[in-house]
Every structure is written in structure tokens, then in C-alpha cells.
C-alpha positions as a Markdown table, in Angstrom:
| # | Residue | x | y | z |
|---|---|---|---|---|
| 1 | Met | 2.5 | -120.1 | 151.0 |
| 2 | Asn | 0.8 | -116.9 | 150.1 |
| 3 | Arg | 3.8 | -115.1 | 151.4 |
| 4 | Val | 6.1 | -116.7 | 149.3 |
| 5 | Thr | 4.6 | -116.2 | 146.2 |
| 6 | Ala | 3.8 | -112.9 | 146.9 |
| 7 | Leu | 7.6 | -112.3 | 147.2 |
| 8 | Phe | 8.2 | -114.4 | 143.7 |
| 9 | Gln | 5.3 | -111.7 | 141.9 |
| 10 | Thr | 6.9 | -108.6 | 143.2 |
| 11 | Pro | 10.2 | -108.5 | 141.3 |
| 12 | Leu | 8.1 | -109.8 | 138.0 |
| 13 | Leu | 5.6 | -107.0 | 138.7 |
| 14 | Leu | 8.4 | -104.4 | 138.8 |
| 15 | Trp | 10.0 | -105.9 | 135.6 |
| 16 | Val | 6.7 | -105.5 | 133.6 |
| 17 | Phe | 6.3 | -102.0 | 134.9 |
| 18 | Cys | 9.8 | -100.9 | 133.8 |
| 19 | Leu | 9.5 | -102.2 | 130.3 |
| 20 | Ser | 6.0 | -100.7 | 130.1 |
| 21 | Val | 7.5 | -96.9 | 130.6 |
| 22 | Gly | 10.4 | -97.6 | 128.6 |
| 23 | Phe | 13.2 | -98.1 | 131.1 |
| 24 | Thr | 16.5 | -100.1 | 129.9 |
| 25 | Pro | 19.0 | -101.6 | 131.6 |
| 26 | Gln | 22.3 | -100.0 | 131.7 |
| 27 | Gly | 23.8 | -102.6 | 128.9 |
| 28 | Ser | 21.0 | -101.9 | 126.4 |
| 29 | His | 21.5 | -97.9 | 126.9 |
| 30 | Ser | 25.5 | -98.4 | 126.0 |
| 31 | Ala | 24.5 | -100.0 | 122.7 |
| 32 | Gln | 21.9 | -97.3 | 121.7 |
| 33 | Asp | 23.9 | -94.8 | 122.4 |
| 34 | Ser | 26.7 | -96.3 | 120.2 |
| 35 | Lys | 24.5 | -96.5 | 117.4 |
| 36 | Trp | 23.2 | -92.8 | 117.8 |
| 37 | Ser | 26.6 | -91.6 | 118.3 |
| 38 | Ser | 27.5 | -93.6 | 115.0 |
| 39 | Lys | 24.8 | -91.8 | 113.2 |
| 40 | Lys | 25.4 | -88.4 | 114.7 |
| 41 | Ser | 29.2 | -88.6 | 113.5 |
| 42 | Arg | 28.1 | -89.8 | 109.9 |
| 43 | Ala | 25.8 | -86.9 | 109.9 |
| 44 | Asn | 28.4 | -84.2 | 110.9 |
| 45 | Thr | 31.0 | -85.6 | 108.5 |
| 46 | Ile | 31.4 | -83.0 | 105.5 |
| 47 | Thr | 32.7 | -84.6 | 102.4 |
| 48 | Pro | 35.0 | -81.8 | 101.0 |
| 49 | Arg | 34.0 | -80.8 | 97.5 |
| 50 | Pro | 36.8 | -81.6 | 94.9 |
| 51 | Ala | 39.0 | -78.6 | 94.1 |
| 52 | Asp | 38.4 | -76.8 | 90.7 |
| 53 | Asp | 40.5 | -78.2 | 88.1 |
| 54 | Ala | 42.9 | -76.1 | 86.4 |
| 55 | Lys | 41.6 | -74.9 | 83.1 |
| 56 | Glu | 41.9 | -77.4 | 80.3 |
| 57 | Glu | 44.7 | -77.4 | 77.8 |
| 58 | Pro | 43.0 | -76.4 | 74.2 |
| 59 | Asp | 42.6 | -79.9 | 72.2 |
| 60 | Thr | 44.9 | -80.7 | 69.4 |
| 61 | Glu | 42.7 | -79.0 | 66.8 |
| 62 | Thr | 42.1 | -75.9 | 68.7 |
| 63 | Arg | 46.0 | -75.5 | 69.0 |
| 64 | Glu | 46.7 | -76.5 | 65.0 |
| 65 | Val | 44.1 | -73.8 | 64.3 |
| 66 | Phe | 45.7 | -71.2 | 66.6 |
| 67 | Thr | 48.8 | -72.1 | 64.9 |
| 68 | Arg | 48.0 | -71.6 | 61.5 |
| 69 | Lys | 46.6 | -68.3 | 62.0 |
| 70 | Lys | 49.6 | -67.1 | 63.8 |
| 71 | Gln | 51.8 | -68.3 | 60.7 |
| 72 | Ala | 49.3 | -66.4 | 58.2 |
| 73 | Thr | 49.9 | -63.4 | 60.5 |
| 74 | Thr | 53.7 | -63.2 | 60.3 |
| 75 | Tyr | 55.9 | -62.5 | 57.3 |
| 76 | Thr | 59.7 | -62.1 | 56.9 |
| 77 | Val | 60.4 | -58.5 | 55.6 |
| 78 | Ser | 62.9 | -58.3 | 52.6 |
| 79 | Pro | 63.2 | -55.7 | 50.0 |
| 80 | Met | 60.3 | -54.8 | 47.8 |
| 81 | Ser | 58.3 | -57.6 | 49.4 |
| 82 | Pro | 54.5 | -57.6 | 50.1 |
| 83 | Gly | 53.5 | -55.1 | 53.0 |
| 84 | Ser | 57.6 | -53.8 | 52.9 |
| 85 | His | 58.4 | -50.1 | 53.3 |
| 86 | Asn | 61.8 | -49.3 | 51.3 |
| 87 | Ala | 63.6 | -46.0 | 51.4 |
| 88 | Ser | 66.8 | -44.9 | 49.3 |
| 89 | Leu | 69.2 | -42.5 | 48.4 |
| 90 | Asn | 70.0 | -41.9 | 44.7 |
| 91 | Ile | 72.8 | -40.0 | 43.4 |
| 92 | Gly | 74.1 | -39.9 | 39.7 |
| 93 | Gln | 74.2 | -37.7 | 36.5 |
| 94 | Val | 71.3 | -35.6 | 35.0 |
| 95 | Phe | 71.7 | -35.3 | 31.3 |
| 96 | Leu | 69.5 | -32.6 | 29.7 |
| 97 | Val | 67.5 | -33.1 | 26.6 |
| 98 | Gly | 66.1 | -30.5 | 24.0 |
| 99 | Thr | 66.4 | -26.8 | 24.4 |
| 100 | Leu | 67.4 | -27.0 | 27.5 |
| 101 | Ser | 70.8 | -29.0 | 26.6 |
| 102 | Asp | 71.6 | -26.0 | 24.3 |
| 103 | Asp | 72.0 | -23.6 | 27.1 |
| 104 | Phe | 72.9 | -25.5 | 30.1 |
| 105 | Glu | 75.4 | -28.1 | 31.1 |
| 106 | Asn | 74.8 | -31.7 | 32.2 |
| 107 | Ala | 75.3 | -32.1 | 36.3 |
| 108 | Leu | 75.1 | -34.4 | 39.2 |
| 109 | Gly | 71.6 | -34.9 | 40.7 |
| 110 | Thr | 70.3 | -36.4 | 43.8 |
| 111 | Glu | 67.0 | -37.9 | 45.0 |
| 112 | Ala | 65.0 | -39.7 | 47.8 |
| 113 | Asn | 63.0 | -42.4 | 46.8 |
| 114 | Tyr | 60.2 | -44.3 | 49.0 |
| 115 | Thr | 58.4 | -47.4 | 47.4 |
| 116 | Tyr | 55.8 | -49.6 | 49.3 |
| 117 | Gly | 55.5 | -53.3 | 48.3 |
| 118 | Val | 51.9 | -54.1 | 47.4 |
| 119 | Ser | 52.9 | -57.4 | 46.2 |
| 120 | Asp | 55.8 | -59.5 | 44.4 |
| 121 | Leu | 54.7 | -57.8 | 41.5 |
| 122 | Phe | 53.7 | -54.3 | 42.0 |
| 123 | Gly | 54.9 | -51.5 | 44.1 |
| 124 | Phe | 54.1 | -47.9 | 44.6 |
| 125 | Glu | 56.7 | -45.3 | 44.7 |
| 126 | Gly | 57.5 | -41.5 | 45.2 |
| 127 | Asn | 60.2 | -39.6 | 44.6 |
| 128 | Val | 61.8 | -36.2 | 45.3 |
| 129 | Gly | 65.0 | -35.1 | 43.8 |
| 130 | Tyr | 66.9 | -31.6 | 42.5 |
| 131 | Ser | 69.8 | -30.7 | 40.3 |
| 132 | Ser | 71.5 | -27.8 | 39.6 |
| 133 | His | 73.2 | -26.6 | 36.0 |
| 134 | Asn | 75.3 | -24.0 | 35.1 |
| 135 | Gly | 75.0 | -22.0 | 31.9 |
| 136 | Ser | 76.9 | -23.5 | 28.6 |
| 137 | Val | 76.6 | -20.6 | 26.4 |
| 138 | Ser | 76.9 | -16.5 | 26.8 |
| 139 | Gly | 73.8 | -15.2 | 29.1 |
| 140 | Ala | 72.8 | -18.3 | 30.5 |
| 141 | Gln | 73.9 | -18.6 | 34.0 |
| 142 | Lys | 71.8 | -21.1 | 36.1 |
| 143 | Leu | 69.0 | -23.8 | 35.9 |
| 144 | Ser | 67.8 | -25.3 | 38.7 |
| 145 | Leu | 65.3 | -28.4 | 38.5 |
| 146 | Phe | 63.3 | -29.6 | 41.4 |
| 147 | His | 60.7 | -32.6 | 41.0 |
| 148 | Ala | 58.1 | -34.4 | 43.3 |
| 149 | Asn | 56.4 | -37.3 | 41.8 |
| 150 | Ala | 54.6 | -40.6 | 42.0 |
| 151 | Gly | 54.1 | -43.7 | 40.5 |
| 152 | Ile | 54.1 | -47.5 | 40.0 |
| 153 | Arg | 56.8 | -50.1 | 39.7 |
| 154 | Thr | 56.7 | -53.4 | 38.3 |
| 155 | Asn | 58.9 | -56.4 | 39.0 |
| 156 | Leu | 59.8 | -58.2 | 35.8 |
| 157 | Val | 61.5 | -61.4 | 37.4 |
| 158 | Tyr | 63.2 | -62.3 | 40.5 |
| 159 | Phe | 66.6 | -63.8 | 39.4 |
| 160 | Asp | 68.1 | -64.9 | 42.6 |
| 161 | Gln | 68.8 | -61.5 | 44.6 |
| 162 | Leu | 68.5 | -59.7 | 41.5 |
| 163 | Val | 65.3 | -58.0 | 40.4 |
| 164 | Pro | 64.8 | -55.9 | 37.1 |
| 165 | Tyr | 61.7 | -53.5 | 37.2 |
| 166 | Leu | 59.7 | -50.9 | 35.4 |
| 167 | Ala | 58.6 | -47.8 | 36.3 |
| 168 | Ala | 56.3 | -44.9 | 35.1 |
| 169 | Gly | 54.5 | -42.0 | 36.9 |
| 170 | Leu | 53.4 | -38.5 | 37.0 |
| 171 | Gly | 54.5 | -35.5 | 39.3 |
| 172 | Phe | 55.4 | -31.8 | 39.5 |
| 173 | Tyr | 58.6 | -30.1 | 38.5 |
| 174 | Asn | 59.5 | -26.5 | 39.5 |
| 175 | Val | 62.0 | -25.0 | 36.9 |
| 176 | Ser | 64.0 | -21.9 | 37.3 |
| 177 | Ile | 66.1 | -20.1 | 35.0 |
| 178 | Arg | 68.5 | -17.3 | 35.5 |
| 179 | Arg | 69.8 | -15.6 | 32.4 |
| 180 | Ala | 72.0 | -12.3 | 32.1 |
| 181 | Ser | 68.7 | -10.3 | 31.1 |
| 182 | Tyr | 65.9 | -11.7 | 33.0 |
| 183 | Glu | 64.7 | -14.8 | 35.2 |
| 184 | Leu | 62.0 | -17.1 | 34.6 |
| 185 | Asp | 60.5 | -19.6 | 36.8 |
| 186 | Gly | 57.3 | -21.7 | 37.0 |
| 187 | Leu | 55.6 | -25.0 | 38.1 |
| 188 | Leu | 55.0 | -27.6 | 35.6 |
| 189 | Phe | 53.3 | -30.9 | 35.5 |
| 190 | Gly | 54.9 | -34.2 | 34.0 |
| 191 | Leu | 55.8 | -37.7 | 33.4 |
| 192 | His | 58.3 | -40.1 | 33.8 |
| 193 | Val | 59.2 | -43.7 | 32.5 |
| 194 | Gly | 62.2 | -45.9 | 33.0 |
| 195 | Ala | 63.7 | -48.8 | 34.2 |
| 196 | Gly | 66.1 | -50.1 | 36.7 |
| 197 | Thr | 67.3 | -53.2 | 38.7 |
| 198 | Glu | 67.7 | -54.0 | 42.5 |
| 199 | Leu | 70.3 | -56.3 | 44.1 |
| 200 | Phe | 68.9 | -57.8 | 47.4 |
| 201 | Leu | 72.2 | -57.5 | 49.8 |
| 202 | Asn | 70.3 | -59.3 | 52.8 |
| 203 | Asp | 66.9 | -59.0 | 54.2 |
| 204 | Arg | 67.6 | -55.5 | 55.3 |
| 205 | Phe | 69.7 | -53.6 | 52.5 |
| 206 | Phe | 69.8 | -53.6 | 48.6 |
| 207 | Phe | 71.9 | -51.4 | 46.2 |
| 208 | Gly | 70.5 | -50.6 | 42.6 |
| 209 | Ala | 70.5 | -48.6 | 39.5 |
| 210 | Arg | 67.9 | -46.8 | 37.4 |
| 211 | Leu | 67.6 | -45.2 | 34.1 |
| 212 | Met | 64.6 | -42.6 | 33.9 |
| 213 | Tyr | 63.0 | -40.1 | 31.1 |
| 214 | Gln | 61.2 | -37.4 | 32.4 |
| 215 | Asn | 59.3 | -35.0 | 30.6 |
| 216 | Met | 58.1 | -31.6 | 31.6 |
| 217 | Phe | 54.8 | -30.4 | 29.6 |
| 218 | Ser | 55.4 | -27.2 | 28.5 |
| 219 | Ser | 53.6 | -24.1 | 29.5 |
| 220 | Ser | 53.7 | -20.1 | 29.1 |
| 221 | Lys | 55.0 | -18.3 | 32.1 |
| 222 | Ala | 55.9 | -14.5 | 32.8 |
| 223 | Asp | 59.5 | -13.8 | 33.1 |
| 224 | Ser | 60.8 | -11.3 | 35.8 |
| 225 | Leu | 60.2 | -8.6 | 32.7 |
| 226 | Gly | 56.6 | -9.4 | 32.5 |
| 227 | Thr | 57.2 | -11.0 | 29.0 |
| 228 | Asn | 55.5 | -14.3 | 28.4 |
| 229 | Arg | 57.9 | -17.3 | 27.4 |
| 230 | Glu | 57.7 | -20.8 | 26.8 |
| 231 | Leu | 59.0 | -23.1 | 29.8 |
| 232 | Gly | 59.6 | -26.7 | 29.5 |
| 233 | Gly | 61.9 | -29.5 | 28.6 |
| 234 | Ala | 63.2 | -32.9 | 29.7 |
| 235 | Phe | 65.8 | -34.5 | 31.1 |
| 236 | Ile | 67.5 | -38.3 | 31.6 |
| 237 | Ser | 68.7 | -39.2 | 35.0 |
| 238 | Phe | 71.0 | -42.1 | 35.7 |
| 239 | Leu | 70.9 | -42.7 | 39.4 |
| 240 | Val | 72.7 | -45.3 | 41.6 |
| 241 | Arg | 71.0 | -46.1 | 44.9 |
| 242 | Ala | 71.3 | -47.6 | 48.3 |
| 243 | Gly | 68.3 | -48.6 | 50.4 |
| 244 | Leu | 66.9 | -50.1 | 53.4 |
| 245 | Ser | 64.0 | -52.2 | 53.9 |
| 246 | Phe | 61.7 | -51.8 | 57.2 |
């Protein structure tokens, strides 16, 4: 009887001993290993970061402000418009006035003009011109007039493509007189006033005419013989012109 009891007690004691040292049967190990592997797999899994989004498009308000600024800084160039540059070549008749007309003939004259459009109403302009006149009486041989002046123009009204204007300014005049007995030349100061009209052919080209009175202030100058003589006078120019705006 004691021997049978000992046979049953031996496996029971062995089982208790295994539990005390942590030994687990093969089935239990598999379950634990499965749980550990699952935890390890989750730990090693790296969730990719979302790619950076593309740059966001500006919102509607920002686009509208940008569009308004862009529209404010753009303009269409047209003759005499604000910010425009206008160049023209003028040609026509130069009529002498006063004492100059007594001794010399009227003649053809040329002029180059530049106008900068300041506003729809005003513009700054500069002119360079020349004319040569033959003598009309005995002893008078030749008169040469060269002028360079600057001034302001005022556009009076815009009537469709036709724009009349007034102009005035100051400048310098180089006058040279050649007679049979002497020669006289000098640099004079003077003014000019006048009016004209422009016809805008398109956004680039224009055609016009202008009538200007130019007065050269008299001054005493020494001639080729050393004699002081009064030099001065006036003339009127009627010129037609064709120009380009850029």
C-alpha cells in the first residue's frame, strides 16, 4: 500500500516542482510566443509620415488683391497719355517778323520735338530747330536761325482722336547774319508761345500741326569789324509733324 501511494505521489511532486521553477508545457509556450511576436511586430511597425502637402494656393482674397495691384501698374501707351514718350519730326514754313523780314526772305524750316506725357492735361516738351534764309535786299546775304527750347503744353480737350493744345516755354537761339560788309552772330535768350492740334492715328502714331511765335530778346553783339550792333528779332513757324509714341 505504501508502495502504491509513493507511485502516485512522485508525479504529483514533479508537477508541483515544475510549476515552482516556471517550466511551462509546450502548448503554453506557443501561446506566449505568439503574444510576444504580435507585440514585437506592432512595436517594429513604423507608420510612414504623410508627405508634405504642396504649397497651398493663395486664397481668393489674396488673388484678388494681387490682381488689382497688377492691373494698377499696367497701362496702355497712347499718344500724349500719362507716362508716354512722344517724338516727332516737324517741317514747314518760317515767317520772319520785324527788322529781319526787311532784309531776309521767309524759308523752309525743320524741327525735332520730344514730349513727355505727365497727365491727360499736361506734358513737358523740348524742341530743336533750324532754318536758313537768303537775303532779300542788296548787301544782305544770309540769315541762319538755330533754336533749342523747352516748355509745357496743355491739352485743351479730347474730341474723339483730335486734341487741340496750347504751348509755351523758354529757350536759346543762335542767330548768324552775313552781310557783304560784315558778319554778326550771337547767342540770345527768348520765349515761344503757340497752339496746335494732334490727330491720333492709332495707339502708336499721330499727326499734327502747330503755329508758334518765337521772340528772341535783343542784345548788343560785336560784329566781325568790332562794331557793336543790336541783334534780335522774331519769327513765326507753321509746321506740320508726324510722330511716334513709345
